[in-house]
C-alpha positions in Angstrom: 71.8 -23.6 52.4 72.3 -20.6 50.3 69.6 -17.9 50.0 69.1 -18.8 46.3 68.2 -22.3 47.3 65.2 -21.2 49.4 63.8 -18.8 46.8 60.1 -19.8 46.3 59.2 -21.0 42.8 58.0 -18.3 40.4 54.3 -18.0 40.4 52.7 -18.9 37.1 50.3 -16.4 35.6 46.8 -17.9 35.1 45.6 -18.0 31.5 42.7 -15.6 30.7 39.3 -17.4 30.4 38.2 -17.7 26.8 34.9 -19.5 27.3 31.7 -17.5 27.6 30.4 -16.8 31.0 27.3 -19.0 30.5 29.3 -22.1 29.6 31.7 -21.5 32.5 28.7 -21.5 34.9 27.3 -24.7 33.3 30.8 -26.2 33.2 30.5 -27.3 29.6 32.8 -27.0 26.7 32.5 -23.7 24.8 33.0 -23.4 21.1 33.9 -19.7 21.6 31.6 -18.5 18.9 29.1 -15.6 18.9 26.8 -17.1 20.0 28.5 -20.3 21.0 27.1 -23.7 20.3 26.2 -24.4 23.9 24.1 -21.2 24.2 22.4 -22.0 21.0 21.5 -25.5 22.2 20.3 -24.0 25.5 17.9 -21.7 23.5 19.7 -18.6 24.9 21.8 -17.2 22.1 21.1 -13.6 23.1 22.6 -14.2 26.5 26.0 -15.4 25.2 28.6 -13.0 26.6 32.4 -13.0 27.2 34.1 -11.5 30.2 36.6 -9.4 28.2 33.8 -8.2 25.8 35.3 -10.0 22.8 33.4 -11.8 20.0 34.8 -15.2 20.8 37.2 -17.2 18.7 37.5 -20.6 17.2 39.3 -23.3 19.3 42.2 -23.6 16.8 42.7 -19.8 16.7 42.5 -19.7 20.5 45.3 -22.3 20.8 47.4 -20.5 18.3 47.0 -17.2 20.2 47.9 -18.9 23.5 51.1 -20.5 22.0 52.2 -17.2 20.5 54.6 -15.3 22.7 55.5 -11.7 21.9 58.0 -9.3 23.4 57.3 -5.6 24.1 59.2 -4.6 20.9 56.9 -6.9 18.9 53.8 -5.4 20.5 55.1 -2.0 19.7 55.8 -2.8 16.0 52.4 -4.5 15.6 50.7 -1.5 17.2 52.4 0.9 14.9 51.4 -1.0 11.9 47.8 -1.2 13.1 47.7 2.6 13.6 49.3 3.3 10.3 46.7 1.1 8.5 43.8 2.9 10.2 42.5 -0.1 12.2 39.8 0.0 14.8 40.1 2.4 17.7 40.7 0.3 20.8 41.6 -2.8 18.8 44.9 -4.3 17.8 45.3 -7.1 15.3 47.2 -10.2 16.4 50.8 -10.6 15.1 49.7 -13.6 13.1 46.9 -11.6 11.4 49.4 -8.9 10.5 52.2 -11.0 9.1 50.1 -13.6 7.3 47.7 -13.0 4.4 44.2 -12.0 5.4 42.8 -15.0 3.5 44.1 -17.4 6.1 41.5 -20.1 6.9 41.0 -22.6 9.6 40.7 -26.3 9.1 36.9 -26.0 8.4 37.6 -23.7 5.5 36.1 -20.7 7.2 37.8 -17.3 7.4 39.7 -16.8 10.7 38.8 -13.5 12.4 41.7 -11.1 12.1 40.8 -8.9 15.0 40.8 -9.8 18.6 40.5 -7.7 21.8 43.7 -7.9 23.8 43.7 -9.4 27.3 44.3 -7.0 30.1 47.9 -8.1 30.6 48.8 -7.3 27.0 47.0 -4.0 27.1 49.2 -2.9 30.0 52.3 -3.4 28.0 51.0 -1.7 24.9 49.0 1.1 26.6 51.2 4.0 25.3 50.6 2.8 21.7 47.1 1.3 21.5 44.5 3.9 20.7 41.5 4.0 23.0 38.4 6.1 23.3 35.9 6.0 26.1 33.2 7.5 23.9 33.3 4.8 21.2 31.3 1.7 21.0 32.1 -1.6 19.2 30.3 -2.4 16.0 27.1 -4.3 16.1 27.4 -8.1 15.9 25.4 -9.1 12.8 22.8 -11.9 12.7 22.5 -14.5 10.0 19.5 -16.3 8.8 21.0 -19.5 7.6 18.3 -22.0 6.6 17.9 -24.1 3.4 15.1 -21.9 2.2 16.9 -18.5 2.6 20.2 -17.1 3.6 20.2 -13.5 4.7 22.5 -11.2 6.7 20.8 -8.8 9.1 23.3 -5.9 8.9 24.2 -2.9 11.1 21.0 -0.9 10.7 18.6 -3.8 10.6 15.6 -3.4 13.0 16.5 -6.8 14.6 19.2 -5.2 16.7 16.6 -2.9 18.3 14.0 -5.6 18.7 16.3 -7.9 20.6 16.6 -5.3 23.4 13.0 -6.1 24.4 12.9 -9.0 26.9 9.8 -10.4 25.0 11.5 -10.3 21.6 14.5 -12.4 22.5 14.4 -16.2 23.0 13.4 -17.2 26.6 15.5 -19.8 28.4 13.6 -23.0 29.0 13.6 -22.7 32.7 12.2 -19.1 32.5 9.0 -20.1 30.7 6.1 -20.8 33.1 4.2 -24.1 32.5 0.9 -22.1 32.4 1.8 -20.8 28.9 1.8 -24.3 27.3 -1.9 -24.2 26.2 -1.6 -20.5 25.1 1.4 -21.2 23.0 -0.2 -24.2 21.2 -3.2 -22.0 20.4 -0.9 -19.2 19.2 1.1 -21.6 17.0 -2.1 -22.8 15.4 -3.2 -19.3 14.6 0.2 -18.4 13.2 0.2 -21.5 11.0 -3.3 -20.5 9.7 -2.2 -16.9 9.0 0.8 -18.1 7.2 -1.3 -20.4 4.9 -3.8 -17.6 4.2 -1.0 -15.1 3.4 0.6 -17.5 1.0 -2.8 -18.2 -0.7 -3.6 -14.6 -1.1 -0.2 -13.8 -2.6 -0.6 -16.7 -5.0 -4.1 -15.6 -5.9 -2.9 -12.0 -6.8 0.4 -13.0 -8.4 0.8 -12.4 -12.1 2.8 -15.0 -14.0 4.1 -13.5 -17.3 5.4 -16.3 -19.4 6.8 -14.0 -22.2 7.1 -10.3 -22.9 4.1 -8.4 -24.0 4.0 -8.3 -27.8 1.5 -5.5 -28.2 1.9 -3.0 -25.3 -0.6 -0.4 -26.7 -3.3 -3.1 -26.6 -2.8 -3.3 -22.8 -3.2 0.4 -22.1 -6.5 1.6 -20.5 -8.5 4.4 -22.0 -6.8 7.7 -22.6 -8.6 9.4 -19.7 -7.3 6.8 -17.3 -3.8 6.9 -18.6 -3.8 10.7 -18.4 -4.8 10.5 -14.7 -2.1 7.9 -13.9 0.6 9.9 -15.6 -0.5 13.1 -13.7 -0.4 11.1 -10.4 3.2 10.1 -11.1 4.3 13.7 -12.0 2.5 15.0 -9.0 4.3 12.7 -6.5 7.6 11.0 -7.2 9.0 12.6 -10.4 9.9 15.9 -8.6 12.0 13.9 -6.2 13.5 11.3 -8.6 14.0 13.1 -11.9 14.0 10.5 -14.7 12.2 11.9 -17.7 12.2 15.2 -19.6 8.6 16.4 -19.3 8.1 18.2 -22.6 9.7 15.4 -24.6 7.6 12.9 -22.7 4.3 14.6 -23.5 5.2 14.9 -27.2 5.9 11.1 -27.4 2.8 10.4 -25.2 0.5 12.3 -27.6 1.8 10.4 -30.5 0.4 7.1 -29.1 -3.2 8.4 -29.3 -2.9 9.6 -32.9 -5.0 7.7 -35.4 -2.2 7.6 -38.0 1.0 8.5 -36.3 3.8 9.6 -38.7 6.4 7.8 -36.5 5.0 5.2 -34.0 6.4 5.3 -30.5 9.5 3.2 -29.8 9.4 0.1 -27.7 11.6 1.7 -25.0 9.2 4.6 -24.6 6.3 2.2 -24.2 8.1 0.4 -21.5 8.8 3.7 -19.7 5.2 4.7 -20.1 3.9 1.5 -18.6 6.2 1.8 -15.6 5.0 5.4 -15.0 1.4 4.2 -15.2 2.3 1.4 -12.7 3.6 4.0 -10.2 0.5 6.1 -10.8 -1.8 3.3 -9.8 -0.6 3.8 -6.2 -1.8 7.4 -6.1 -4.9 7.3 -8.3 -8.5 7.0 -7.1 -10.4 4.2 -9.0 -14.1 4.4 -9.0 -14.8 0.8 -7.8 -12.9 -2.0 -6.2 -13.0 -3.9 -9.6 -11.2 -1.0 -11.3 -8.6 -0.9 -8.5 -8.0 -4.7 -8.8 -7.6 -4.3 -12.6 -5.1 -1.5 -12.2 -3.0 -3.5 -9.7 -3.1 -6.5 -12.1 -1.9 -4.4 -15.0 0.8 -2.8 -12.9 2.3 -6.2 -12.1 2.1 -7.2 -15.7 3.9 -4.1 -16.9 6.6 -4.4 -14.3 7.3 -8.0 -15.2 7.4 -7.0 -18.9 9.9 -4.2 -18.1 12.1 -6.8 -16.4 11.9 -9.0 -19.5 12.9 -6.1 -21.7 15.9 -5.2 -19.6 17.3 -8.8 -19.6 17.1 -9.6 -23.2 17.8 -10.4 -25.9 21.0 -8.4 -25.8 22.3 -6.1 -23.0 23.8 -3.8 -25.6 20.3 -2.6 -26.6 19.5 -1.5 -23.0 22.9 -0.1 -21.9 22.1 3.5 -22.9 20.4 6.5 -21.3 16.9 5.3 -22.1 17.7 1.9 -20.6 19.0 3.6 -17.5 15.7 5.5 -17.3 13.8 2.2 -17.4 16.1 0.8 -14.6 15.3 3.8 -12.4 11.5 3.6 -13.0 11.5 -0.2 -12.5 13.3 0.1 -9.2 10.8 2.7 -8.0 7.8 0.8 -9.3 8.8 -2.4 -7.5 8.9 -0.6 -4.2 5.8 1.5 -4.6 3.2 -0.8 -6.1 1.0 -3.6 -4.6 2.1 -7.2 -4.6 5.5 -6.5 -6.2 8.7 -7.7 -4.5 11.1 -5.1 -3.5 13.3 -7.2 -1.3 16.2 -7.4 -3.8 16.3 -3.6 -4.3 19.9 -3.5 -3.0 21.0 -5.9 -5.8 19.1 -4.0 -8.5 20.4 -0.6 -7.2 23.9 -1.9 -7.3 23.5 -2.9 -10.9 21.9 0.5 -11.7 24.9 2.3 -10.1 27.4 0.3 -12.1 25.5 0.9 -15.4 25.5 4.6 -14.7 29.3 4.5 -14.0 30.0 2.6 -17.3 28.2 5.5 -19.0 30.4 8.0 -17.3 27.5 9.8 -15.4 29.7 9.9 -12.3 32.3 12.2 -14.0 32.1 16.0 -14.3 30.4 16.9 -17.5 32.9 19.8 -18.0 35.3 17.1 -19.1 33.2 16.6 -22.2 33.1 20.0 -23.9 31.3 18.7 -27.1 28.3 17.7 -25.0 25.2 20.0 -25.3 23.9 21.8 -22.2 20.7 19.7 -22.5 22.6 16.4 -22.3 24.9 17.7 -19.5 22.0 18.7 -17.4 20.0 15.6 -18.1 22.9 13.3 -17.2 23.4 15.3 -14.0 19.8 14.7 -13.0 20.0 11.0 -13.8 23.2 10.6 -11.8 21.5 12.3 -8.8 18.6 9.9 -9.1 20.8 6.8 -9.4 22.8 7.8 -6.4 19.7 8.6 -4.4 18.2 5.2 -5.1 21.4 3.4 -4.3 21.9 5.2 -1.0 18.2 4.6 -0.1 18.4 0.9 -0.7 21.6 0.5 1.4 19.9 2.1 4.4 16.7 0.1 3.9 18.4 -3.3 3.8 21.3 -2.4 6.2 24.0 -3.2 3.6 27.1 -1.2 2.4 27.1 1.1 -0.6 30.7 0.2 -1.7 31.0 3.6 -3.3 32.4 6.8 -1.6 32.2 10.5 -2.2 35.8 10.3 -3.6 34.7 8.0 -6.4 32.7 10.7 -8.4 33.1 14.3 -9.3 29.7 14.9 -11.0 28.1 18.3 -10.3 24.7 18.9 -8.8 21.9 19.5 -11.2 21.2 23.1 -12.1 18.0 24.9 -11.2 16.4 24.8 -14.7 12.8 24.2 -15.8 12.5 21.4 -18.3 11.1 23.7 -20.9 14.3 25.8 -20.6 16.4 22.8 -21.7 14.5 22.3 -25.0 16.8 24.8 -26.6 20.2 25.7 -25.3 19.5 28.0 -22.3 20.9 31.5 -22.9 20.4 32.6 -19.3 21.9 30.9 -16.2 20.0 28.7 -13.8 17.5 30.3 -11.5 18.4 30.9 -7.8 17.2 28.4 -5.3 14.7 30.8 -4.0 12.8 30.4 -7.3 11.1 27.0 -7.6 11.7 25.0 -10.8 11.3 21.4 -12.0 14.7 20.5 -10.5 14.5 22.3 -7.1 13.3 19.4 -4.9 15.9 17.0 -6.4 18.7 19.6 -5.8 17.6 20.0 -2.1 17.9 16.2 -1.7 21.1 15.9 -3.6 22.9 18.6 -1.5 23.0 16.1 1.4 24.0 13.1 -0.6 27.7 13.2 0.2 26.8 13.6 3.9 24.5 10.6 3.8 27.1 8.5 2.0 29.5 9.3 4.8 26.9 8.2 7.4 26.4 4.9 5.5 30.1 4.3 5.5 30.3 5.0 9.3 27.3 2.7 10.0 28.6 -0.2 7.9 32.3 -0.1 8.8 32.4 -3.1 11.0 36.3 -2.9 11.3 36.2 0.1 13.5 34.5 1.2 16.6 31.8 3.9 16.1 33.1 7.2 17.3 30.6 9.2 19.3 32.3 12.5 18.4 32.1 11.6 14.7 28.4 10.7 15.1 27.6 14.0 16.8 29.4 15.9 14.0 27.5 14.1 11.2 24.3 14.5 13.2 24.7 18.2 13.4 25.2 18.4 9.6 22.2 16.2 8.8 20.0 18.3 11.1 21.1 21.4 9.2 20.0 19.7 6.0 16.6 19.1 7.6 16.3 22.7 8.6 17.2 23.8 5.0 14.3 21.7 3.6 11.9 22.9 6.2 12.9 26.6 5.5 12.3 26.1 1.8 8.7 24.7 2.3 8.0 27.4 4.8 9.0 30.1 2.4 7.3 28.5 -0.5 3.9 28.8 1.2 4.0 32.5 0.6 5.1 32.2 -3.1 2.4 29.6 -3.9 -0.3 32.2 -3.8 1.1 33.9 -6.9 -1.3 33.6 -9.9 1.5 33.2 -12.4 1.9 30.1 -14.4 5.1 28.5 -13.4 6.4 25.0 -13.9 4.4 21.8 -14.2 5.9 20.2 -11.1 4.8 21.8 -7.8 5.9 21.1 -4.2 3.1 19.6 -2.1 2.6 18.6 1.5 3.5 15.0 0.4 6.9 16.2 -0.7 7.5 18.0 2.6 6.7 15.0 4.7 8.5 12.5 2.4 11.7 14.5 2.3 11.7 15.1 6.0 11.2 11.4 6.7 14.0 10.5 4.2 16.6 12.8 5.9 15.6 12.0 9.5 15.9 8.3 8.9 19.7 8.9 8.7 19.6 10.8 11.9 17.7 8.0 13.6 20.1 5.3 12.4 23.2 7.4 13.1 22.3 7.6 16.8 20.5 4.3 17.2 23.4 2.2 18.4 24.4 4.9 20.9 20.8 5.2 22.0 20.8 1.5 22.8 24.0 2.0 24.9 22.4 5.0 26.6 20.0 2.7 28.4 22.9 1.8 30.7 25.4 4.5 30.0 24.2 8.1 30.6 27.1 9.5 28.5 25.1 8.8 25.4 21.9 10.5 26.6 22.1 13.1 23.8 22.0 10.3 21.2 19.1 8.8 23.0 17.1 12.0 22.9 18.1 12.7 19.2 17.2 9.3 18.1 13.8 9.3 19.8 13.0 12.8 18.5 13.7 11.7 14.9 11.6 8.5 15.4 8.8 10.7 16.9 8.8 13.1 13.9 8.7 10.2 11.4 5.9 8.4 13.2 3.9 11.6 13.7 3.8 12.4 10.0 0.7 10.2 9.6 -1.1 11.9 12.5 -4.8 12.4 11.8 -4.9 10.0 9.0 -8.0 7.8 9.2 -7.5 4.8 7.0 -11.0 3.5 7.7 -12.4 6.1 5.3 -12.9 5.2 1.6 -9.6 5.4 -0.3 -10.8 8.4 -2.3 -10.4 10.4 0.9 -6.8 9.2 1.6 -3.9 11.5 1.0 -0.8 10.5 -1.1 1.2 9.6 2.0 -1.4 7.1 3.2 -1.7 5.5 -0.2 2.0 5.0 -0.4 2.2 3.5 3.1 -0.3 0.9 2.1 1.9 -0.7 -0.6 5.4 0.8 0.0 8.5 -1.0 1.2 11.6 0.4 3.0 11.5 4.2 2.9 8.2 4.1 1.1 6.5 2.8 4.3 6.7 6.4 5.3 5.3 7.0 8.9 4.6 3.3 9.4 8.3 2.5 9.6 9.2 -0.6 11.8 12.4 1.0 13.0 10.6 4.2 14.3 8.0 2.2 16.2 10.6 -0.1 17.8 12.6 2.9 19.0 9.6 4.7 20.5 8.4 1.5 22.2 11.9 0.8 23.6 12.1 4.4 24.9 8.8 4.0 26.8 9.8 0.7 28.3 13.2 2.1 29.3 11.5 5.0 31.1 9.2 2.6 32.9 12.2 0.5 34.0 13.9 3.7 35.3 10.9 4.6 37.4 10.5 1.3 39.1 10.5 2.7 42.7 8.3 2.0 45.7 4.9 3.8 45.5 5.7 5.6 48.8 8.5 7.5 47.0 6.2 8.8 44.2 6.3 12.5 43.8 5.7 15.2 41.2 8.4 13.8 39.0 6.2 10.7 38.4 3.4 12.9 37.0 5.9 14.7 34.8 7.3 11.4 33.5 3.8 10.2 32.7 3.0 13.4 30.9 6.2 13.0 28.8 5.3 9.3 27.9 1.7 10.1 26.9 2.5 11.5 23.4 4.8 8.6 22.6 2.1 6.1 23.6 -0.5 8.0 21.7 1.5 7.9 18.5 2.2 4.2 18.9 -1.5 3.5 19.5 -2.4 5.6 16.3 0.0 3.6 14.2 -1.4 0.3 15.7 -4.8 1.3 14.5 -3.5 2.3 11.0 -1.6 -1.0 10.6 -4.8 -2.9 11.5 -6.8 -0.9 9.0 -4.2 -1.6 6.3 -4.8 -5.4 6.7 -8.5 -4.8 5.9 -7.3 -3.0 2.7 -5.4 -6.0 1.4 -1.9 -5.6 3.1 -0.9 -9.0 4.3 2.1 -7.9 6.4 1.4 -8.9 10.1 4.9 -8.5 11.7 4.7 -4.8 12.5 1.2 -5.0 13.9 1.9 -8.1 16.1 5.1 -6.6 17.5 3.4 -3.3 18.2 0.5 -5.0 19.9 3.0 -6.9 22.1 5.0 -3.8 23.0 1.9 -1.8 23.9 0.6 -4.6 26.1 3.9 -4.7 27.8 3.7 -1.0 28.5 0.2 -1.3 29.9 1.3 -4.2 32.1 4.3 -2.4 33.4 2.2 0.7 34.2 -0.4 -1.3 36.1 2.0 -3.8 37.7 0.5 -6.8 36.0 2.4 -9.9 34.8 4.1 -8.9 31.5 4.4 -12.2 29.7 0.8 -13.2 30.3 -0.4 -9.9 29.0 1.7 -10.1 25.9 0.7 -13.6 24.9 -2.9 -12.9 25.4 -2.8 -9.7 23.4 -0.8 -11.1 20.5 -3.0 -14.2 20.4 -6.1 -12.1 20.2 -4.8 -9.8 17.5 -3.5 -12.8 15.5 -6.9 -14.4 15.6 -8.5 -11.2 14.4 -6.0 -10.9 11.6 -6.7 -14.5 10.5 -10.4 -13.7 10.5 -9.8 -10.6 8.3 -7.6 -12.6 5.9 -10.1 -15.4 5.7 -12.9 -12.9 4.8 -10.7 -11.3 2.1 -9.7 -14.6 0.6 -13.3 -15.9 0.6 -14.5 -12.7 -1.1 -11.8 -13.1 -3.8 -12.5 -16.8 -4.3 -16.0 -18.2 -3.7 -15.7 -21.4 -1.7 -15.6 -24.4 -4.0 -14.7 -28.1 -3.5 -11.0 -28.6 -3.8 -10.1 -24.9 -3.7 -6.5 -23.7 -3.6 -6.5 -23.2 0.2 -8.0 -26.7 0.8 -5.4 -28.3 -1.4 -2.5 -26.3 0.0 0.1 -28.5 1.7 0.1 -27.9 5.5 3.9 -27.9 5.6 4.1 -24.2 4.5 4.8 -23.4 8.2 6.1 -26.8 9.5 6.4 -27.3 13.2 10.1 -27.8 12.9 10.5 -24.1 11.8 10.4 -23.4 15.5 13.6 -24.7 17.0 13.5 -26.9 20.1 10.4 -27.9 22.1 7.3 -26.1 20.9 5.5 -25.9 24.2 8.5 -24.9 26.4 10.6 -22.7 24.1 8.3 -20.7 21.9 8.3 -16.9 22.3 7.3 -13.8 20.3 10.5 -13.8 18.3 9.3 -16.9 16.4 7.0 -14.6 14.6 10.1 -13.5 12.7 10.5 -17.0 11.3 14.3 -16.9 11.3 17.2 -18.3 13.3 20.4 -16.6 14.4 22.8 -19.5 14.0 26.4 -18.6 13.3 27.6 -22.2 13.4 27.4 -23.2 9.7 28.2 -26.7 10.6 24.8 -27.2 12.4 22.7 -26.2 9.4 21.3 -29.2 7.6 21.2 -28.6 3.9 19.0 -30.7 1.6 20.6 -33.5 -0.4 
């Protein structure tokens, strides 16, 4: 027999496993989603992982990838095209995704993912050509709330991605929940249902339903003294940051309203602008009684709805002008800074605002229009800076992309002029930045706008891995912007003692804190994903420290604020925190408290050593944790006091109570889950009692009241997926699911 005849058969290479590790252990079929259907049914979507770190794939796409054979030359060509098109570092598109149109769909009509992580055998062949970086991390996998009532994407910077790192915030597996929790969970569910009903009743009680626009706006205005105070409150707080109106022109129009026989009555658009300014002023004013405060809040809601009516009809041509753009800016600010007004769609409104400004050419350099007067050039520059500021802010608040880059505009920064200098064409040039004018604070913020737009682009670019080196570079630049703002306020302290007149707008401690919080939020989100990786990868320790420092500065800005005092003793920052949303929550930001809580829990996990090995380092670690815990405890007290003041948001308080109880349990060695459920249940019961008292005070109990007639299915039992007794956990307080399988969602007929 020839030697060729006895050659052993060629060994077949085993196919790489495509099922998730959990389904392989259970020996069940895997849908290869993220998370897969099996893990969703098992109530463990957060635990769904793949051996190669990929995002999974659809079965049809998996079979297509397995049947596609490529030579080394094909891999090289595909790699070259991927690099030339600027694709993700460390990723390579499949040959099918490159040669076929990107709109390819699977048999279910859903878009097929273009990107796939190459198996190890393919990476070896293409290693000289595939880019890789050990200091880059993959983009965050988004979560989707996909229920009939609401569909919402939780994007890259959403706080959910931080909250799921806590063991108590993710969904527990059924076998990991002790039977002793059954009674506690039933009691907690009852309290949660009652709190949900009370919150809905209080919102319905305070909601203003405007059936048509206000026909006589001057008839709705309070007395002149009250209006004067509300306007001064607005000019004292937000106008220096978001320049919208020309102050001398505004006062001339304002005085005309109170004339007995005005020669020219005020226009409708000015009345709309005035009511929005009054609405924002209600947040910072000090009413004499609770009845006056309630009346101001009611008027603010009415004026805001009237402004929305005015913008939407009867013809868009009547509002697409500079004055209409002013109304859009004021309306967007008012919706986020007044009580009981919805600001959840601010990203949609800010996108429309940005496009309106672009259609008016505000994004172009005013030097291109030589016939325009200096007053109009400067006013357009200020409005453009405000529009861009509101758009960038809404994108960071709601974790959504801006879809507008620094290359898409060439408008200049506003110049350092006082408003009174613009009444007539200014003969002299702008003042230096060392001299404070009405535009100085806006210019300080606008200087970092291109940098913050680049940070937003980096955070929301899900096609590429996040480069650690790029994040460090941007982080250094944003810290320089923080130092510039701090240096300005430090130098202005010495100038403020001057007895000269000066401009109407003055920098205050409120502006210093607000601007510092605004800029540091970008530092916090820029390093947050790397901070989460640093819990297991020490290479990213610098991001962990930078992110925690930024969160600490943000949370500490309310230090010393006692919200149990009467509201006349509150500062402007505390008043804004009571009603604000997004950035306007100020120090009570959910993201900052989550990061600080996670840092303390991570430190306690790292120090889990036998007591016999305790040494001086333990005392040092406790001393370093103490300020973090103290800040969290102060915020917990402030959030509880806000509820007694009429704020019905319970999510931040309940999560913070649970995290603080987890920290105390870890320090004392007690069972963590039992402590968390007991603390959350107690606080939830306390909140229900406070909400009940507030509702009863607003509506005296009568037979057949709104609360008694309210349907009990506002928080139905089926909103909690699976078995209630065995699968409930603290994440159900969020009232959303993270299903990615659209086919499993049942839509109403």
